[in-house]
C-alpha positions in Angstrom: 124.7 127.0 39.2 128.5 125.8 39.6 131.2 127.6 42.4 134.7 126.9 42.3 137.2 128.3 44.1 140.6 127.1 46.1 143.5 128.5 48.7 146.9 127.9 48.3 148.2 125.8 51.0 151.4 128.1 51.8 151.0 128.4 55.7 148.3 129.1 58.1 145.1 130.9 57.2 144.4 134.6 58.4 141.2 136.4 58.8 142.7 137.9 55.2 142.1 134.4 53.9 138.8 133.8 55.6 137.3 137.5 54.9 138.6 137.9 51.1 137.2 134.5 49.9 136.9 131.2 52.0 133.8 132.9 53.8 132.0 133.1 50.5 132.2 129.3 49.9 129.7 129.2 52.5 127.7 131.9 51.5 127.5 129.8 48.2 126.8 126.9 49.7 124.3 127.8 51.5 123.0 129.5 48.2 122.7 126.1 47.1 125.5 126.2 44.7 127.3 123.2 43.3 130.5 123.9 44.7 134.1 122.9 43.7 136.8 124.4 46.2 140.4 122.9 46.1 143.6 123.0 47.7 145.6 124.7 45.4 148.8 122.4 45.8 149.9 123.0 42.3 150.1 126.6 42.6 152.4 126.3 45.6 155.1 124.9 43.6 156.4 128.4 42.0 157.8 129.4 45.7 159.7 126.5 45.5 158.4 125.1 49.0 159.9 122.6 51.9 158.2 119.2 50.7 157.7 118.2 54.6 155.6 122.0 55.4 153.4 121.9 52.0 152.3 118.6 52.8 151.7 119.9 56.5 149.5 123.0 54.8 148.0 120.8 52.7 146.1 118.8 55.4 145.8 122.0 57.6 144.0 123.7 54.8 141.6 120.9 54.7 140.8 121.2 58.2 140.4 124.8 58.0 137.4 124.4 55.1 135.7 121.8 57.3 136.1 124.2 60.1 134.7 126.8 58.2 131.4 124.4 57.6 132.1 123.3 54.0 130.4 120.2 54.1 131.6 117.2 51.9 127.8 115.7 51.3 127.2 119.4 49.9 130.4 121.1 48.2 133.3 119.0 45.9 136.4 119.2 48.5 139.5 118.0 46.5 143.3 118.4 45.8 144.0 120.4 43.1 147.2 117.7 42.1 145.1 114.7 42.2 143.0 116.3 39.2 146.2 115.8 36.4 143.5 116.7 33.9 144.0 120.3 35.2 148.1 120.7 34.1 147.0 119.1 30.5 144.2 121.8 30.0 146.6 124.9 31.4 148.9 123.2 28.2 146.1 123.3 25.4 145.3 127.1 26.8 149.0 128.5 26.8 148.2 127.5 22.6 145.2 130.4 22.6 146.6 132.7 25.4 148.8 135.8 24.2 152.3 136.5 25.7 151.1 140.3 26.3 147.9 139.0 28.3 150.2 137.2 31.0 152.4 140.1 31.4 149.8 142.2 32.6 149.2 139.7 35.3 149.4 141.2 38.9 151.7 138.4 39.9 153.7 138.6 37.5 154.3 142.6 37.6 154.6 142.9 41.0 157.7 140.5 40.8 159.2 142.0 37.8 158.5 146.1 39.4 161.0 144.7 42.4 163.5 143.2 40.2 162.7 139.7 41.6 163.8 136.0 39.9 160.8 134.9 38.3 160.5 131.1 37.0 158.0 130.0 33.9 155.7 128.6 36.8 155.0 132.0 38.2 154.5 133.4 34.9 152.2 130.8 33.8 149.8 131.3 37.3 147.2 132.9 36.0 147.3 130.2 32.9 147.1 127.1 35.5 144.4 129.1 37.4 142.1 129.7 33.9 142.3 125.8 33.7 141.5 125.2 37.1 137.9 127.6 36.4 137.7 126.4 33.0 138.0 122.8 33.6 135.2 122.4 36.0 132.7 124.6 34.1 132.2 127.1 36.8 129.6 129.8 37.1 131.2 131.8 39.4 134.5 132.0 41.5 134.5 133.2 44.9 137.5 135.4 44.8 138.9 138.4 47.1 138.7 141.6 45.2 142.8 141.3 44.4 142.2 138.0 42.3 139.5 139.5 40.3 141.9 140.1 38.1 142.8 136.4 37.4 139.1 135.5 36.8 138.7 138.5 34.2 142.1 136.8 32.2 139.6 133.2 33.0 136.8 135.4 31.0 139.4 136.1 28.2 140.9 133.1 27.3 137.7 131.1 27.0 136.2 133.2 25.0 139.2 133.3 22.6 139.0 129.5 22.6 135.2 129.5 22.2 135.7 132.1 19.4 138.4 130.1 17.8 136.2 127.6 17.3 132.8 128.8 16.9 131.8 127.0 19.9 130.3 127.6 23.6 132.6 124.8 25.2 133.6 126.6 28.1 131.0 128.8 30.1 132.5 132.1 31.0 132.7 132.4 34.8 132.1 135.5 36.8 133.4 136.8 40.1 132.0 136.4 43.1 133.0 139.0 45.3 131.0 140.2 48.4 130.2 143.7 48.4 130.6 144.2 52.3 134.3 142.8 51.7 137.1 145.0 51.1 140.6 144.2 51.0 141.5 142.7 54.6 144.0 145.0 56.8 147.0 143.6 58.7 148.6 144.8 61.6 150.6 147.0 59.6 148.2 148.6 57.7 149.1 146.8 54.4 147.2 144.1 52.8 147.0 141.1 55.1 149.3 138.7 53.6 151.6 136.1 54.7 154.3 137.1 52.5 154.4 140.6 54.8 154.7 139.0 57.8 151.6 140.7 59.1 148.5 138.2 59.8 146.2 137.1 62.1 145.5 133.6 62.0 142.2 132.6 63.9 143.4 128.9 64.4 146.4 130.0 66.1 147.1 128.9 70.0 145.7 131.5 72.3 148.8 133.3 73.8 150.3 133.7 69.9 146.5 135.4 68.9 146.4 137.8 71.5 150.2 138.6 70.5 149.1 139.2 66.9 146.3 141.5 67.5 148.2 143.7 70.0 150.4 144.2 67.4 148.6 146.0 65.4 150.7 149.2 64.5 148.9 152.3 65.6 149.7 155.6 65.9 150.7 158.3 68.7 147.6 159.9 69.1 146.8 160.4 73.2 144.1 158.1 74.7 141.5 161.3 75.3 142.3 162.8 72.0 139.8 162.2 69.4 140.5 159.4 66.4 139.6 158.6 63.0 138.2 155.4 62.6 138.6 155.3 59.2 142.3 155.2 59.5 142.7 152.7 62.1 143.7 149.6 61.7 142.0 148.0 64.3 138.3 149.3 63.7 139.1 148.2 60.3 139.4 144.3 61.3 137.2 144.4 64.0 133.9 146.0 61.9 134.5 142.9 59.3 134.0 140.5 62.2 131.7 142.4 64.4 128.1 142.8 64.9 127.3 146.5 63.2 126.1 147.8 66.5 129.1 147.2 68.1 131.3 148.3 65.4 128.9 151.3 65.5 130.1 151.8 68.9 133.9 151.8 68.8 133.1 153.9 65.9 132.1 156.4 68.2 133.7 156.3 70.9 137.2 156.5 69.1 135.6 159.6 67.7 134.6 160.9 71.1 138.4 160.5 73.1 139.1 158.9 75.9 139.0 155.8 74.4 142.5 153.9 73.1 143.7 151.7 70.9 144.7 149.2 74.1 141.0 149.6 74.7 140.1 148.8 70.8 142.5 146.4 70.9 140.9 144.1 73.2 137.4 144.7 72.2 139.1 143.3 69.0 140.7 140.2 69.8 137.3 139.7 72.3 135.8 139.4 68.7 137.9 137.3 67.2 137.4 134.9 69.9 133.7 135.0 69.6 133.6 133.9 66.4 136.3 132.5 65.4 136.0 130.3 69.1 133.4 127.8 67.4 135.4 127.0 64.5 138.4 126.9 66.6 137.0 124.3 68.9 135.3 121.9 65.7 138.9 122.2 63.8 140.6 120.3 66.8 138.1 117.6 67.1 138.2 117.1 63.2 141.7 117.0 63.2 141.4 113.8 65.8 140.5 111.7 62.9 142.6 111.4 60.0 141.0 108.4 58.6 138.1 110.6 58.1 140.0 113.6 56.5 141.8 111.2 53.8 138.3 109.8 53.1 136.6 113.4 52.2 140.2 114.4 50.3 139.7 111.1 48.2 136.4 111.3 47.3 136.1 114.9 46.6 139.2 114.1 44.3 137.5 111.7 42.7 134.4 113.3 41.8 136.5 116.4 40.8 138.4 114.0 38.4 135.2 112.5 37.0 134.0 116.3 35.6 137.8 117.2 34.4 138.0 114.0 32.4 134.6 114.8 30.7 135.6 118.1 29.8 139.1 117.2 28.4 137.7 114.5 26.2 135.6 117.7 24.6 138.8 120.3 24.2 140.6 117.0 22.9 137.6 116.6 20.6 137.1 120.4 19.7 140.6 121.0 18.8 141.3 117.8 17.0 143.7 115.5 18.8 143.0 111.8 18.5 141.5 109.7 21.5 140.8 106.1 21.8 143.3 105.2 20.2 144.1 102.1 22.4 
């Protein structure tokens, strides 16, 4: 069974990225899936990123993957743009994709509803993601709940292509979403997202991490009054990180009163450190060895491209594109 997913290098990773997606990568690796995990640099281009920042973020995502526990001996870790066949497949698949399917994609609808300027890259985003998934013949795609629609789009396109040619060329992928993971709330209660500026970054400096946690928005309920844990952003994040007994204890304290949001934030900060500090230390050590990082990305990208080349050859033969003429 093959697992595939990726994260865009649009900034520093945060708890939403980890619990929404990256933690599932590690779970797949532990279950001995054949993992393909990439840095989705092509996907950032529709936002016209600063070139230096994109390069920096790309290396940071690789560091994060390795710090989280992905093992390049067990999983293929690669750079999306080092496999040009993904763009080739996206173009081919575009000819089998109805416009209406792309117009229903959340990534497009959200922008149009806000009357934002939309480029073709953003409109094409779900199709490029479909190519990411189908190119490696992935069985499962670990994603956050907000990305499930894109896997469903990939399923629709794969099914339409297979039906048209009466061949099972593409595997119909399944989304993998951990049952215990909901959308991770940000410091303002909305979905945690870099675009909202409401993130908690587990690899931030101690000072910045403390500032982010202590800045979580809460209501004005006095310390002595009972509080509903399900309405408390601090608790919602805490229960993702802390053991169940500790989460239950915080919930009971909130309901009883005499336990303020400040107490809860301090407990959350301690839990973040306990959970992520081993990863933080591992990341710091990895950052000292750029040659190792380049080697990981080079060898992983070469392995990924070997698979991609075989798939694109199959696709071309299937659609009637003539090959081997040189």
